[in-house]
KOLSEKOL-569766 format. One record per residue: x, y, z of N, C-alpha, C, O in turn. Coordinates in steps of 0.2 Angstrom, whole numbers, padded with zeros to 4 digits, always signed. Example, Ala and Ser with C-alpha at 12.3 -4.5 7.8 and 13.67 -1.06 7.14 Angstrom:
+0066-0028+0039+0062-0022+0039+0066-0016+0039+0071-0017+0042 +0064-0011+0035+0068-0005+0036+0064+0000+0039+0067+0006+0040 
***
This chain:
+0030-0055-0020+0032-0048-0023+0036-0050-0029+0040-0054-0029 +0034-0046-0035+0037-0047-0041+0044-0044-0040+0045-0039-0037 +0049-0046-0045+0056-0044-0045+0059-0045-0051+0057-0049-0055 +0064-0041-0053+0068-0041-0059+0075-0040-0057+0077-0035-0054 +0079-0046-0059+0086-0046-0057+0087-0044-0049+0092-0041-0047 +0083-0047-0045+0083-0047-0038+0081-0040-0035+0081-0039-0029 +0078-0036-0040+0076-0029-0038+0068-0029-0037+0065-0031-0042 +0065-0028-0032+0058-0028-0031+0054-0023-0036+0056-0018-0037 +0049-0026-0039+0045-0022-0044+0038-0021-0041+0034-0017-0044 +0036-0024-0036+0029-0024-0034+0029-0023-0026+0034-0025-0023 +0024-0021-0023+0023-0020-0016+0029-0016-0013+0033-0018-0009 +0029-0010-0016+0035-0005-0014+0033+0002-0015+0027+0004-0018 +0036+0006-0012+0036+0014-0012+0043+0016-0015+0048+0015-0012 +0043+0020-0021+0049+0022-0024+0049+0030-0023+0046+0033-0027 +0054+0032-0019+0055+0039-0018+0059+0042-0024+0063+0038-0027 +0058+0048-0026+0062+0051-0031+0062+0059-0030+0059+0062-0026 +0067+0062-0034+0068+0069-0034+0069+0072-0041+0073+0069-0045 +0066+0077-0042+0068+0081-0048+0071+0088-0046+0067+0093-0045 +0077+0087-0045+0081+0093-0042+0080+0099-0046+0079+0105-0043 +0080+0099-0052+0080+0105-0057+0073+0109-0056+0073+0115-0056 +0068+0105-0054+0061+0108-0053+0060+0109-0046+0054+0112-0045 +0064+0107-0042+0062+0108-0035+0056+0103-0033+0052+0106-0029 +0056+0097-0035+0051+0093-0034+0053+0086-0031+0058+0083-0033 +0049+0084-0026+0051+0077-0023+0044+0073-0024+0039+0076-0025 +0045+0067-0024+0039+0063-0025+0040+0055-0023+0045+0053-0021 +0034+0051-0024+0035+0044-0022+0030+0041-0027+0025+0044-0029 +0032+0035-0029+0027+0030-0033+0026+0024-0029+0030+0021-0025 +0019+0022-0028+0017+0016-0025+0015+0011-0030+0011+0012-0034 +0017+0005-0029+0015-0001-0033+0013-0007-0029+0017-0009-0025 +0007-0008-0029+0004-0014-0025+0002-0019-0029-0003-0018-0033 +0004-0025-0028+0002-0031-0031-0001-0037-0027-0006-0036-0025 +0004-0042-0025+0001-0047-0021-0002-0045-0014-0007-0048-0012 +0001-0039-0011-0002-0037-0005-0009-0035-0006-0013-0037-0002 -0011-0031-0010-0018-0028-0011-0022-0034-0013-0028-0034-0012 -0019-0038-0018-0023-0044-0020-0026-0048-0014-0031-0051-0014 -0021-0049-0010-0023-0054-0004-0028-0050+0000-0033-0054+0002 -0028-0044+0001-0033-0041+0005-0040-0041+0002-0045-0043+0005 -0040-0039-0005-0046-0038-0008-0049-0045-0010-0056-0046-0010 -0045-0050-0012-0048-0056-0013-0051-0060-0007-0056-0063-0007 -0048-0059-0001-0050-0062+0005-0057-0060+0007-0061-0063+0010 -0058-0053+0005-0065-0050+0007-0070-0051+0002-0076-0051+0003 -0068-0052-0004-0073-0053-0010-0078-0047-0010-0084-0048-0011 -0076-0041-0009-0080-0035-0010-0083-0035-0017-0079-0037-0022 -0088-0031-0018-0090-0029-0025-0084-0025-0028-0081-0022-0025 -0084-0025-0035-0078-0022-0038-0077-0015-0037-0072-0013-0035 -0083-0011-0037-0082-0004-0035-0079-0002-0028-0076+0002-0027 -0081-0007-0023-0079-0006-0016-0072-0008-0016-0068-0005-0012 -0070-0013-0019-0063-0015-0020-0058-0010-0022-0053-0008-0020 -0061-0006-0027-0057-0001-0030-0056+0005-0025-0050+0008-0024 -0061+0006-0021-0060+0012-0016-0055+0009-0011-0051+0013-0009 -0056+0003-0008-0051+0001-0003-0044+0000-0006-0039+0002-0003 -0043-0002-0012-0037-0002-0016-0033+0005-0016-0027+0006-0015 -0037+0010-0018-0035+0017-0018-0033+0019-0011-0028+0023-0010 -0037+0017-0006-0035+0019+0001-0029+0016+0003-0025+0020+0007 -0028+0010+0001-0021+0007+0003-0015+0010+0000-0010+0011+0003 -0016+0012-0006-0011+0015-0010-0009+0022-0007-0003+0024-0006 -0014+0026-0005-0013+0032-0002-0010+0031+0005-0006+0035+0007 -0012+0026+0009-0009+0025+0015-0002+0023+0014+0002+0026+0018 +0000+0019+0010+0007+0017+0009+0011+0023+0007+0017+0024+0009 +0008+0028+0003+0012+0034+0000+0013+0038+0006+0019+0041+0007 +0009+0040+0011+0010+0044+0016+0014+0041+0022+0018+0044+0025 +0012+0034+0024+0015+0031+0029+0022+0030+0028+0026+0030+0033 +0024+0028+0022+0031+0027+0021+0036+0033+0022+0042+0032+0022 +0033+0039+0023+0037+0045+0024+0038+0046+0031+0042+0050+0033 +0036+0042+0036+0037+0042+0043+0045+0041+0044+0048+0037+0041 +0047+0046+0048+0054+0046+0050+0056+0042+0057+0061+0043+0059 +0051+0039+0060+0051+0036+0066+0047+0029+0066+0043+0028+0062 +0048+0025+0071+0044+0019+0072+0037+0021+0074+0036+0025+0079 +0032+0019+0070+0025+0021+0072+0020+0018+0067+0022+0014+0063 +0014+0021+0067+0009+0019+0063+0006+0025+0060+0005+0030+0062 +0003+0024+0053-0001+0029+0050-0007+0025+0048-0007+0020+0045 -0013+0028+0050-0020+0025+0049-0024+0030+0045-0025+0036+0047 -0027+0027+0040-0032+0031+0036-0038+0028+0037-0039+0022+0037 -0043+0033+0039-0050+0030+0040-0055+0035+0037-0055+0041+0038 -0060+0032+0034-0066+0036+0032-0072+0035+0036-0073+0029+0038 -0076+0039+0037-0082+0038+0040-0087+0042+0036-0087+0048+0035 -0093+0039+0034-0097+0042+0029-0104+0039+0030-0105+0034+0033 -0109+0042+0026-0116+0040+0027-0118+0036+0021-0124+0034+0021 -0114+0035+0016-0116+0031+0010-0116+0023+0012-0115+0021+0017 -0117+0020+0006-0117+0012+0007-0111+0010+0009-0111+0004+0013 -0105+0013+0008-0098+0011+0011-0097+0016+0016-0094+0021+0015 -0099+0013+0022-0098+0018+0028-0091+0019+0031-0090+0024+0034 -0087+0014+0029-0080+0015+0032-0075+0012+0028-0076+0006+0025 -0069+0015+0027-0063+0012+0024-0058+0013+0029-0057+0018+0032 -0054+0008+0031-0048+0008+0035-0042+0005+0032-0042-0001+0029 -0036+0009+0032-0030+0006+0030-0025+0008+0035-0025+0013+0037 -0020+0003+0036-0016+0004+0042-0008+0002+0039-0007-0003+0036 -0004+0007+0040+0003+0006+0039+0007+0006+0045+0007+0011+0049 +0012+0001+0046+0016+0001+0052+0023+0001+0049+0025-0004+0045 +0028+0005+0052+0035+0005+0050+0038-0002+0051+0036-0005+0057 +0042-0005+0047+0045-0001+0041+0041-0002+0035+0042+0002+0030 +0036-0006+0035+0032-0007+0029+0026-0012+0029+0025-0016+0024 +0023-0013+0035+0018-0018+0036+0011-0015+0035+0010-0009+0038 +0007-0018+0031+0000-0015+0029-0005-0020+0030-0005-0026+0029 -0011-0017+0031-0018-0021+0031-0023-0016+0029-0022-0010+0030 -0029-0018+0028-0035-0014+0027-0042-0018+0026-0042-0024+0025 -0047-0014+0027-0054-0017+0026-0059-0012+0025-0058-0006+0026 -0065-0014+0023-0070-0009+0021-0076-0012+0025-0078-0018+0026 -0080-0007+0028-0087-0009+0031-0092-0006+0026-0092+0000+0024 -0097-0010+0024-0102-0008+0020-0109-0011+0022-0109-0016+0025 -0114-0008+0020-0121-0011+0020-0122-0015+0014-0123-0012+0008 -0122-0021+0014-0122-0026+0008-0129-0024+0004-0128-0024-0002 -0134-0023+0007-0140-0022+0003-0140-0015+0000-0142-0014-0006 -0137-0010+0004-0137-0003+0001-0132-0003-0005-0133+0000-0010 -0126-0007-0004-0122-0007-0010-0125-0011-0016-0124-0008-0021 -0128-0016-0015-0131-0020-0020-0136-0015-0024-0137-0015-0030 -0140-0011-0020-0145-0007-0023-0142-0002-0027-0144+0000-0033 -0136+0001-0024-0132+0006-0028-0129+0004-0034-0130+0007-0040 -0127-0002-0034-0124-0005-0040-0129-0007-0045-0128-0006-0051 -0135-0009-0043-0140-0011-0048-0143-0004-0052-0145-0005-0057 -0142+0001-0048-0144+0008-0051-0138+0011-0055-0139+0017-0057 -0133+0008-0055-0127+0011-0058-0123+0017-0054-0120+0021-0057 -0125+0017-0048-0122+0022-0044-0115+0019-0041-0115+0016-0035 -0110+0021-0044-0103+0018-0043-0098+0023-0041-0092+0021-0040 -0099+0029-0042-0094+0034-0041-0092+0034-0033-0096+0032-0029 -0086+0037-0031-0085+0038-0024-0090+0042-0020-0092+0040-0015 -0093+0047-0024-0098+0051-0020-0104+0047-0019-0107+0048-0013 -0106+0043-0023-0112+0039-0023-0111+0033-0018-0116+0031-0014 -0105+0030-0017-0104+0025-0013-0102+0027-0006-0104+0024-0001 -0098+0032-0005-0096+0035+0002-0101+0040+0004-0103+0040+0010 -0104+0044+0000-0108+0050+0003-0104+0055+0007-0098+0055+0007 -0108+0059+0011-0105+0064+0015-0101+0061+0021-0104+0056+0023 -0096+0064+0022-0092+0061+0028-0085+0064+0028-0084+0070+0026 -0081+0061+0032-0074+0064+0033-0069+0059+0032-0070+0053+0033 -0063+0061+0030-0057+0057+0030-0052+0059+0036-0050+0065+0036 -0050+0054+0040-0046+0055+0045-0039+0052+0044-0039+0046+0042 -0034+0056+0045-0027+0053+0044-0023+0054+0050-0022+0060+0053 -0021+0048+0053-0018+0048+0060-0011+0046+0060-0010+0040+0057 -0007+0049+0063+0000+0047+0065+0001+0045+0072+0000+0049+0076 +0002+0039+0073+0003+0036+0080+0010+0035+0081+0013+0030+0078 +0013+0039+0086+0021+0038+0087+0022+0033+0092+0028+0032+0095 +0017+0030+0095+0018+0024+0100+0016+0026+0107+0014+0032+0108 +0017+0022+0111+0015+0023+0118+0018+0029+0121+0024+0030+0120 +0014+0033+0125+0017+0039+0129+0018+0044+0124+0021+0049+0126 +0016+0044+0118+0018+0049+0113+0011+0052+0111+0006+0048+0110 +0010+0058+0109+0004+0061+0107+0003+0059+0100+0007+0059+0096 -0004+0058+0099-0006+0056+0092-0007+0063+0088-0009+0068+0091 -0005+0063+0081-0007+0068+0077-0012+0066+0072-0012+0061+0069 -0018+0070+0071-0023+0068+0067-0025+0074+0063-0027+0080+0065 -0026+0073+0056-0029+0078+0052-0035+0076+0049-0036+0070+0047 -0040+0080+0049-0047+0078+0046-0049+0083+0041-0049+0089+0042 -0051+0080+0035-0054+0084+0030-0061+0080+0027-0062+0074+0029 -0065+0084+0024-0071+0081+0021-0069+0077+0015-0064+0077+0012 -0074+0071+0015-0073+0067+0009-0075+0071+0003-0080+0073+0002 -0070+0071-0002-0072+0075-0008-0076+0071-0013-0075+0065-0014 -0081+0074-0016-0085+0070-0021-0081+0066-0026-0084+0061-0029 -0076+0069-0028-0072+0066-0034-0067+0061-0031-0063+0058-0035 -0067+0059-0025-0063+0054-0022-0057+0055-0018-0056+0061-0016 -0053+0050-0016-0048+0051-0010-0042+0055-0012-0040+0059-0008 -0041+0055-0018-0035+0060-0020-0036+0067-0019-0032+0071-0017 -0042+0069-0021-0044+0076-0020-0045+0078-0012-0043+0083-0010 -0047+0073-0008-0047+0074-0001-0040+0075+0002-0039+0079+0006 -0035+0071-0001-0028+0071+0001-0025+0078-0001-0021+0081+0003 -0027+0080-0007-0025+0087-0009-0027+0092-0003-0023+0097-0001 -0033+0092-0001-0035+0097+0004-0032+0096+0011-0030+0100+0014 -0030+0089+0012-0026+0088+0019-0019+0091+0018-0018+0095+0023 -0016+0090+0013-0009+0093+0012-0009+0101+0012-0005+0104+0015 -0014+0104+0009-0015+0111+0009-0016+0114+0015-0014+0119+0017 -0021+0111+0019-0023+0114+0026-0019+0112+0031-0017+0116+0036 -0017+0105+0032-0013+0103+0038-0006+0104+0037-0002+0105+0042 -0003+0102+0031+0004+0103+0030+0007+0109+0026+0013+0110+0026 +0002+0112+0023+0004+0118+0019+0009+0116+0014+0014+0120+0013 +0009+0111+0010+0014+0109+0005+0010+0108-0001+0005+0104-0001 +0012+0111-0006+0009+0110-0013+0010+0103-0015+0015+0100-0016 +0004+0099-0016+0004+0092-0018-0001+0090-0023-0006+0093-0024 +0001+0085-0027-0003+0082-0032-0002+0075-0032+0003+0072-0031 -0008+0071-0032-0008+0064-0031-0013+0061-0036-0018+0063-0038 -0011+0055-0039-0015+0051-0044-0015+0044-0041-0010+0041-0040 -0021+0042-0039-0023+0035-0037-0026+0031-0042-0030+0033-0046 -0025+0024-0042-0028+0020-0046-0028+0013-0043-0024+0011-0039 -0034+0009-0044-0034+0002-0042-0039-0001-0047-0044+0002-0049 -0038-0008-0048-0042-0011-0052-0039-0018-0053-0034-0020-0051 -0044-0023-0056-0042-0030-0058-0037-0030-0064-0038-0026-0068 -0032-0034-0063-0028-0035-0069-0029-0043-0071-0028-0047-0068 -0030-0043-0078-0032-0050-0080-0026-0053-0084-0023-0049-0088 -0024-0059-0083-0019-0062-0087-0020-0070-0087-0025-0072-0084 -0016-0073-0091-0017-0080-0092-0012-0084-0088-0006-0083-0089 -0014-0089-0084-0010-0093-0080-0011-0100-0082-0017-0103-0081 -0006-0103-0086-0007-0110-0088-0013-0110-0093-0017-0115-0093 -0014-0105-0097-0020-0105-0102-0026-0103-0099-0031-0103-0103 -0027-0102-0093-0033-0100-0090-0033-0093-0088-0029-0091-0084 -0038-0089-0090-0039-0082-0088-0039-0082-0080-0042-0085-0077 -0035-0077-0077-0035-0076-0070-0035-0068-0069-0032-0064-0072 -0038-0067-0063-0039-0060-0061-0035-0059-0054-0036-0062-0050 -0031-0053-0054-0027-0051-0048-0029-0044-0047-0028-0040-0052 -0030-0042-0041-0030-0035-0040-0024-0031-0039-0019-0034-0036 -0024-0025-0041-0018-0021-0041-0020-0014-0039-0025-0012-0040 -0015-0010-0036-0016-0003-0035-0010+0001-0036-0004-0002-0035 -0010+0007-0037-0004+0011-0038-0006+0019-0036-0012+0021-0036 +0000+0022-0035-0001+0030-0034+0005+0033-0036+0011+0030-0036 +0005+0039-0038+0011+0044-0039+0009+0050-0036+0004+0053-0036 +0014+0053-0032+0013+0060-0029+0019+0064-0030+0025+0062-0030 +0018+0071-0031+0023+0075-0032+0022+0081-0026+0016+0082-0025 +0027+0084-0024+0027+0089-0019+0032+0094-0020+0038+0093-0022 +0030+0100-0019+0035+0106-0021+0040+0107-0015+0038+0107-0009 +0046+0108-0016+0051+0110-0011+0052+0117-0012+0055+0120-0017 +0050+0122-0007+0051+0129-0008+0058+0131-0007+0061+0128-0003 +0060+0135-0012+0067+0137-0012+0068+0144-0012+0074+0147-0010 +0063+0148-0013+0064+0155-0014+0058+0159-0009+0056+0164-0011 +0056+0155-0004+0051+0158+0000+0044+0157-0003+0042+0158-0009 +0039+0154+0001+0032+0153-0001+0032+0146-0005+0036+0143-0007 +0026+0144-0005+0024+0138-0009+0020+0139-0015+0016+0144-0016 +0022+0135-0020+0018+0136-0027+0011+0134-0026+0009+0130-0021 +0007+0136-0031+0000+0134-0032-0005+0137-0027-0011+0136-0028 -0002+0140-0022-0007+0143-0017-0008+0151-0019-0005+0155-0015 -0011+0152-0024-0013+0159-0026-0020+0160-0028-0023+0155-0030 -0023+0165-0027-0030+0167-0028-0031+0166-0035-0027+0168-0039 -0037+0164-0037-0039+0164-0044-0038+0170-0048-0037+0170-0054 -0039+0176-0045-0039+0182-0049-0032+0186-0048-0031+0192-0049 -0027+0182-0046-0020+0185-0045-0017+0185-0052-0016+0179-0055 -0016+0191-0055-0013+0192-0061-0006+0193-0062-0003+0194-0067 -0002+0192-0056+0005+0193-0056+0008+0187-0061+0006+0182-0061 +0014+0189-0064+0017+0184-0068+0020+0178-0063+0021+0179-0057 +0020+0172-0066+0022+0167-0062+0029+0167-0061+0033+0169-0065 +0031+0165-0055+0039+0165-0053+0042+0159-0057+0038+0154-0059 +0048+0158-0057+0051+0152-0059+0049+0146-0055+0048+0141-0058 +0048+0147-0049+0046+0141-0044+0039+0139-0047+0038+0133-0047 +0035+0144-0048+0028+0142-0050+0028+0139-0057+0024+0134-0058 +0032+0141-0061+0032+0138-0068+0035+0131-0067+0032+0127-0071 +0040+0130-0063+0042+0123-0062+0037+0118-0059+0036+0113-0062 +0033+0121-0054+0028+0117-0052+0022+0115-0057+0020+0110-0057 +0021+0120-0061+0016+0119-0066+0018+0114-0071+0014+0110-0073 +0024+0114-0073+0027+0109-0078+0026+0102-0075+0024+0098-0078 +0028+0102-0068+0028+0095-0065+0021+0093-0065+0019+0087-0066 +0016+0097-0063+0009+0095-0062+0006+0093-0069+0002+0088-0069 +0008+0097-0074+0005+0095-0081+0008+0088-0083+0004+0084-0086 +0014+0087-0082+0017+0080-0083+0013+0075-0079+0012+0069-0082 +0012+0076-0073+0009+0071-0069+0002+0070-0071+0000+0064-0071 -0001+0075-0073-0008+0074-0076-0009+0069-0082-0014+0067-0084 -0003+0068-0085-0003+0064-0091-0003+0056-0089-0004+0052-0093 -0002+0055-0083-0002+0048-0080-0009+0045-0081-0014+0048-0079 -0009+0039-0084-0015+0035-0084-0015+0029-0079-0010+0027-0077 -0021+0027-0077-0022+0022-0072-0018+0016-0074-0015+0013-0070 -0019+0014-0081-0015+0008-0083-0008+0008-0082-0005+0003-0081 -0005+0014-0082+0002+0014-0081+0004+0013-0074+0010+0010-0072 +0000+0015-0069+0001+0013-0062+0000+0006-0060+0002+0003-0055 -0004+0002-0064-0007-0004-0063-0003-0010-0067-0003-0015-0065 +0000-0008-0072+0003-0013-0077+0009-0016-0073+0014-0012-0072 +0010-0022-0072+0015-0025-0068+0022-0025-0073+0027-0026-0070 +0021-0025-0079+0027-0025-0084+0030-0018-0084+0036-0017-0087 +0027-0012-0082+0030-0006-0082+0033-0004-0075+0029-0002-0070 +0039-0005-0074+0042-0003-0068+0042+0004-0066+0041+0008-0071 +0043+0005-0060+0042+0012-0057+0047+0017-0060+0046+0022-0062 +0054+0014-0061+0059+0018-0064+0058+0020-0071+0059+0025-0073 +0055+0015-0075+0053+0017-0082+0048+0022-0082+0048+0026-0087 +0043+0022-0078+0037+0027-0078+0040+0033-0076+0038+0038-0079 +0045+0034-0071+0048+0040-0069+0052+0043-0075+0052+0049-0077 +0055+0039-0079+0059+0041-0085+0055+0043-0090+0056+0049-0093 +0049+0040-0091+0044+0042-0096+0041+0049-0095+0040+0053-0099 +0040+0050-0088+0037+0057-0086+0042+0062-0086+0041+0068-0089 +0048+0061-0083+0052+0067-0081+0060+0066-0083+0064+0070-0080 +0061+0062-0088+0068+0062-0090+0071+0068-0092+0077+0069-0092 +0067+0073-0095+0070+0079-0098+0072+0083-0092+0076+0088-0093 +0070+0082-0086+0071+0086-0080+0076+0083-0075+0077+0086-0070 +0079+0077-0077+0084+0074-0073+0081+0071-0066+0084+0073-0061 +0076+0067-0067+0074+0064-0061+0079+0058-0058+0082+0055-0062 +0079+0058-0052+0083+0053-0048+0079+0049-0044+0075+0051-0040 +0080+0042-0045+0076+0038-0040+0080+0035-0035+0086+0034-0035 +0077+0034-0029+0081+0032-0023+0078+0024-0021+0074+0022-0025 +0082+0021-0017+0080+0014-0015+0073+0014-0013+0070+0018-0009 +0069+0009-0015+0062+0008-0013+0061+0005-0006+0066+0002-0004 +0055+0007-0003+0053+0004+0003+0049-0002+0001+0044-0001-0002 +0051-0008+0004+0047-0014+0003+0041-0014+0007+0041-0012+0013 +0035-0017+0005+0029-0017+0009+0027-0024+0009+0028-0028+0005 +0023-0026+0014+0021-0033+0015+0014-0033+0019+0013-0028+0023 +0010-0038+0018+0004-0038+0022+0006-0041+0029+0010-0046+0030 +0003-0038+0034+0004-0041+0041-0002-0039+0045-0005-0033+0045 -0005-0043+0049-0011-0042+0053-0009-0044+0060-0005-0048+0062 -0012-0040+0065-0010-0040+0072-0014-0045+0076-0014-0047+0082 -0019-0048+0072-0024-0053+0076-0020-0059+0078-0015-0061+0075 -0023-0062+0083-0021-0069+0085-0026-0072+0090-0030-0068+0092 -0025-0078+0091-0030-0081+0096-0030-0078+0103-0035-0077+0106 -0024-0077+0105-0023-0074+0112-0026-0067+0112-0030-0066+0117 -0025-0063+0107-0028-0057+0107-0036-0057+0107-0039-0053+0110 -0039-0061+0102-0046-0062+0102-0049-0064+0109-0054-0062+0111 -0045-0069+0112-0047-0072+0119-0048-0066+0124-0052-0065+0127 -0042-0062+0124-0042-0056+0128-0048-0051+0127-0051-0049+0132 -0050-0050+0121-0055-0045+0119-0062-0048+0121-0066-0045+0124 -0063-0055+0120-0069-0058+0122-0070-0058+0130-0076-0057+0132 -0065-0060+0133-0065-0060+0140-0066-0054+0144-0069-0053+0149 -0065-0048+0140-0066-0041+0143-0074-0040+0143-0076-0035+0147 -0078-0044+0140-0085-0042+0140-0089-0045+0146-0094-0043+0148 -0086-0050+0150-0089-0053+0155-0093-0059+0153-0095-0060+0148 -0095-0063+0159-0099-0070+0158-0105-0069+0154-0107-0073+0149 -0109-0064+0156-0116-0063+0153-0116-0061+0146-0119-0064+0142 -0111-0057+0144-0111-0055+0137-0108-0061+0133-0110-0062+0127 -0103-0065+0136-0101-0070+0132-0106-0075+0131-0107-0078+0125 -0111-0076+0135-0117-0081+0134-0121-0079+0128-0123-0083+0125 -0122-0072+0128-0126-0069+0123-0123-0070+0116-0126-0069+0111 -0116-0071+0115-0113-0072+0109-0113-0079+0106-0111-0080+0101 -0115-0084+0110-0115-0091+0109-0120-0092+0103-0126-0090+0104 -0117-0096+0098-0122-0098+0093-0120-0105+0091-0114-0107+0090 -0124-0110+0091-0123-0117+0090-0118-0120+0095-0114-0124+0093 -0118-0117+0101-0113-0120+0106-0106-0117+0106-0102-0118+0111 -0105-0112+0102-0098-0109+0101-0098-0102+0100-0104-0100+0098 -0093-0099+0101-0092-0092+0099-0087-0091+0093-0082-0094+0093 -0089-0088+0087-0085-0088+0081-0084-0080+0080-0088-0076+0080 -0077-0079+0079-0076-0072+0077-0071-0072+0071-0068-0077+0070 -0072-0067+0067-0068-0066+0061-0065-0059+0061-0068-0054+0062 -0058-0059+0060-0054-0053+0060-0056-0049+0053-0056-0052+0048 -0058-0043+0055-0060-0039+0049-0055-0037+0044-0056-0036+0038 -0048-0037+0046-0043-0036+0042-0041-0042+0037-0040-0041+0031 -0040-0048+0041-0037-0053+0037-0042-0059+0036-0040-0064+0032 -0048-0058+0038-0053-0063+0038-0052-0070+0041-0055-0075+0040 -0047-0070+0046-0045-0076+0049-0051-0078+0054-0054-0073+0057 -0053-0084+0055-0059-0086+0059-0056-0089+0065-0052-0094+0065 -0059-0087+0071-0057-0091+0077-0063-0093+0081-0068-0090+0081 -0063-0099+0083-0069-0103+0086-0067-0104+0093-0062-0107+0095 -0071-0102+0098-0070-0103+0105-0076-0107+0109-0082-0106+0107 -0074-0111+0114-0079-0114+0118-0080-0109+0124-0076-0106+0127 -0087-0107+0125-0088-0102+0130-0086-0103+0137-0084-0099+0140 -0086-0110+0139-0084-0111+0146-0076-0110+0147-0074-0107+0152 -0072-0110+0141-0065-0109+0142-0064-0101+0143-0060-0099+0146 -0068-0097+0139-0068-0090+0140-0070-0088+0147-0067-0083+0149 -0075-0091+0150-0077-0089+0156-0073-0091+0162-0075-0089+0168 -0068-0095+0161-0064-0098+0167-0061-0092+0171-0058-0088+0168 -0063-0091+0177-0060-0086+0181-0064-0080+0181-0062-0075+0185 -0069-0079+0177-0073-0073+0177-0079-0074+0182-0081-0079+0183 -0081-0068+0184-0087-0068+0189-0093-0070+0185-0099-0070+0188 
***
């Protein structure tokens, strides 16, 4: 994780408040964490961008949990990229992966079909809050928006939480020189604002033909939204532009206040013992069918760790 004067500048979520406008928000900056995930899988660049944005959105929402638990983002769709999964576990552990049809993705890229709509196709976005054992899960489901995950998230907040929300997501490679040699690292970022209702009702939820004058609350929301719309992808991805500086650049005239950031790190739950337990659950016959060249090889979808097993050891004690 990058830092300046001992203060982290990467792999963090930075909460903030614009009290004068009645706006709260968060900035996400992902560096080494997302680079580890995307580099390990070596997805084509447009697929890496999708998963990078999914991880930034997951960090944004998951970091708001007020209890120990998990937040899981998952897409299911009919396009070349059939699934994205990103997982946040309190206080700040993350992982993610994409499932894709390699031939379908290659064909789409060869034809220049690289937009979210063309790569994911029709499907849904599921956002799940897991409060732990013996607690009920909460899940919100919305359609995948043709323009990408940020628009799907807007629909989620409008329908499930009824909070006026705007989100900007970005992910991409960052090129720099290391000891004179060009080097590429993946980065991702996000910024979100939400309205805090103070006079009853929520801003931005009005019909298109509503000609009533804007209230002060709505004017404040519109101002914050316009400022957020000026954010460019490179501002969220540039490691030299700290989150506090970006906040000042956007909202200094309105008295923005930044709070202590939440640190993020990569963490995977896989282990040899866990893989052994999963394989043994299939039974002796199924284990035999998995054998290739005398062994069974499994790869964790999240971290790409490879585990090799002797079939006879797995079948010990099984019928």
